[in-house]
C-alpha positions in Angstrom: 17.8 26.4 -16.4 14.5 27.2 -18.0 14.6 30.5 -19.9 12.2 33.2 -18.7 8.8 33.3 -20.4 8.5 35.5 -23.4 6.9 38.9 -22.9 3.2 38.8 -23.6 1.2 41.7 -25.0 -2.5 42.2 -25.5 -3.8 42.3 -29.1 -4.1 46.1 -28.9 -0.3 46.4 -28.3 0.8 44.4 -31.3 0.6 45.1 -35.1 -1.8 43.1 -37.2 -1.4 39.3 -36.9 0.1 39.0 -40.5 3.0 41.3 -39.4 3.9 39.6 -36.1 6.8 37.2 -36.1 6.2 33.6 -35.3 6.8 33.1 -31.5 9.5 30.5 -30.6 8.2 27.1 -29.4 7.4 27.0 -25.7 10.0 25.5 -23.4 9.0 22.1 -22.0 7.2 22.3 -18.7 9.3 21.2 -15.7 7.1 19.2 -13.3 7.8 19.4 -9.6 7.9 16.4 -7.3 4.5 15.8 -5.6 4.2 17.5 -2.2 1.1 16.8 -0.3 -0.6 15.2 -3.3 -3.6 13.1 -2.3 -3.8 9.5 -3.7 -5.0 6.0 -2.7 -2.6 3.3 -1.7 -3.4 -0.1 -3.1 -2.5 -3.1 -0.9 0.3 -5.3 -2.1 1.4 -8.8 -1.0 4.6 -8.3 1.0 7.2 -10.1 3.1 7.7 -8.0 6.2 10.1 -7.8 9.1 9.1 -5.9 12.3 11.7 -4.0 14.2 12.6 -1.2 16.6 15.4 1.3 16.6 16.6 4.5 18.2 17.1 7.6 16.1 21.0 7.4 16.4 21.1 4.0 14.7 18.0 4.4 12.5 19.6 4.0 9.1 21.7 1.0 10.1 18.6 -0.7 11.6 16.5 -0.2 8.4 19.4 -1.4 6.2 19.8 -4.5 8.3 16.1 -5.2 8.0 16.3 -4.9 4.2 19.4 -7.2 4.2 17.5 -9.9 6.1 14.5 -9.7 3.8 16.6 -9.7 0.7 18.6 -12.7 1.9 15.4 -14.6 2.5 14.1 -13.7 -1.0 17.4 -14.7 -2.6 17.4 -18.0 -0.7 13.8 -18.7 -1.9 14.6 -17.5 -5.5 11.9 -14.8 -5.3 12.2 -11.5 -7.1 10.7 -8.4 -5.6 7.5 -7.2 -7.5 7.8 -3.6 -6.2 9.9 -1.0 -4.3 11.0 -1.7 -0.7 9.1 0.2 2.0 9.4 1.2 5.6 6.2 1.6 7.6 6.8 3.6 10.8 4.2 2.3 13.2 5.1 4.5 16.1 7.6 7.2 17.0 8.8 9.1 20.0 11.8 11.3 20.9 14.1 8.4 21.4 13.2 6.0 18.6 10.5 4.2 16.6 8.9 0.9 15.7 8.8 -0.1 12.0 7.9 -2.7 9.5 10.3 -3.3 6.6 8.3 -4.5 3.6 9.2 -5.9 0.1 6.4 -6.6 -2.4 6.4 -10.1 -3.8 4.1 -12.1 -6.0 4.4 -15.4 -4.1 4.7 -16.5 -0.5 8.2 -16.7 0.9 9.2 -19.8 2.8 11.4 -20.3 5.9 10.5 -16.9 7.4 13.0 -15.8 10.0 12.4 -14.2 13.4 10.0 -11.3 13.3 9.2 -12.0 9.6 5.7 -12.7 8.2 3.7 -12.4 5.0 1.0 -9.8 4.8 -0.3 -6.8 2.9 1.1 -3.3 2.7 -1.0 -0.4 4.0 -3.9 0.8 1.9 -6.3 3.7 1.8 -6.1 7.4 1.4 -2.7 9.0 1.8 -0.7 12.1 1.0 2.5 11.8 -1.2 5.7 13.7 -0.4 9.0 13.2 -2.2 12.4 13.3 -0.7 15.5 13.4 -2.8 18.9 13.1 -1.2 20.5 11.2 1.6 18.7 9.6 4.6 20.6 11.9 6.9 19.0 14.9 5.2 15.4 13.6 5.6 14.7 15.6 8.7 14.3 18.7 6.4 11.6 16.9 4.4 9.8 15.7 7.5 9.9 19.3 8.9 8.4 20.5 5.6 5.7 17.8 5.8 4.8 18.9 9.4 4.5 22.5 8.2 2.3 21.5 5.3 0.0 19.5 7.5 -0.2 22.4 10.0 -1.0 24.9 7.2 -3.8 22.6 5.9 -5.0 21.9 9.5 -4.5 18.2 9.0 -3.6 15.7 11.7 -1.3 12.8 10.7 -2.0 9.3 11.9 0.9 7.6 13.6 1.7 5.7 10.4 4.3 7.0 7.9 5.4 5.0 4.9 8.6 5.5 3.0 8.9 3.9 -0.4 12.4 3.7 -1.8 12.6 4.3 -5.5 16.4 3.5 -5.5 17.7 0.4 -3.8 18.6 1.5 -0.2 21.2 -1.4 -0.1 23.1 0.1 -3.1 22.7 3.9 -2.7 
């Protein structure tokens, strides 16, 4: 917990500067996760796998896609050059289409079904951070929707999730 800020007084309220005690050092500033921060996505070379899923099996479908891509990279001896991503290309009440992407520095060989090489999305975007389980992400998306409504912004049909921790291990 961060201690409350020290009481502040105007110069007229305090004795002469030579008599005032030295204030304690300021507590380090706690930075919050970005929420609606504007930034520009830079394209990255990626190996990708296109898929579809319904909401009931969403997590399993995404993990399976990452497993297939990781197996390909392991077989080709290629190390990822960035964090894995899911690009949601369309959604509806029953499910979604997606592209699982892993950044790499070289072309992968022997691409499997629905796999290809390409570039990750680029351009202007808004950054939102979710911490916690995949099952709890609905709350974050609800907050994102509210934020966009408050700012009178309309989202395109593309949503990108970048996983800072390995989704196959966490």
